[in-house]
C-alpha positions in Angstrom: 7.7 3.5 -8.7 10.0 0.5 -8.5 12.2 2.5 -6.0 9.2 3.2 -3.9 8.1 -0.4 -3.8 11.7 -1.5 -2.9 11.9 1.0 -0.1 8.6 -0.2 1.3 9.8 -3.8 1.2 12.9 -2.9 3.1 10.8 -1.1 5.7 8.7 -4.3 6.1 11.7 -6.3 7.4 12.0 -4.5 10.8 8.2 -4.3 11.2 7.9 -8.2 10.7 10.8 -8.7 13.1 9.2 -6.7 15.9 5.8 -8.3 15.3 7.3 -11.8 15.3 9.1 -11.1 18.6 5.8 -9.8 20.1 3.8 -12.8 19.0 6.4 -15.2 20.2 6.6 -13.4 23.5 2.8 -13.5 24.0 2.9 -17.2 23.3 5.7 -17.8 25.9 4.1 -15.7 28.7 0.8 -17.5 28.3 0.0 -19.3 31.6 -1.0 -22.4 29.8 1.6 -25.2 29.6 1.8 -26.4 26.0 2.5 -29.9 27.1 -0.7 -30.0 29.2 -2.6 -28.8 26.1 -1.1 -31.5 23.9 -2.0 -34.2 26.5 -5.5 -32.9 26.9 -5.5 -33.3 30.7 -4.5 -36.9 30.7 -2.3 -38.1 33.5 1.1 -39.5 32.2 4.6 -40.2 33.3 7.4 -37.6 33.6 9.3 -39.5 30.9 6.4 -38.9 28.4 6.3 -35.2 29.4 10.1 -34.9 28.8 9.8 -36.6 25.5 7.1 -34.2 24.3 9.1 -31.2 25.5 12.1 -32.5 23.6 10.0 -33.2 20.5 8.7 -29.6 20.4 12.0 -28.1 21.6 10.4 -26.8 24.7 13.4 -28.0 26.7 15.7 -25.5 24.9 16.5 -21.9 25.9 14.0 -19.3 24.8 16.3 -17.7 22.2 16.8 -21.1 20.6 13.1 -21.7 20.6 12.5 -18.4 18.9 15.1 -19.1 16.1 13.5 -22.5 15.5 10.0 -20.9 15.5 11.0 -18.2 13.0 12.8 -20.8 10.8 9.6 -22.9 10.7 7.4 -19.9 9.9 9.7 -18.8 7.1 9.6 -22.4 5.6 5.8 -22.3 5.9 5.7 -24.8 8.8 3.1 -23.3 11.2 2.9 -26.4 13.4 0.4 -29.2 13.6 -3.3 -28.4 13.3 
């Protein structure tokens, strides 16, 4: 029985990896700009927008964003609510 559970847990790793890539990809292809959502439609300066992008790592390449996102999820950091 212990061998069966161990085998199932090992099979869970690739499944979770694929699901995380799909979820991250769906978030990234969304037509909504995350900074616009954060600002709530308020007009602001380009400097403020750049600061928000830097704060949330939106100015980094997508692979880096994915690694940071997965690292946060593993730590239990699901973002601000």
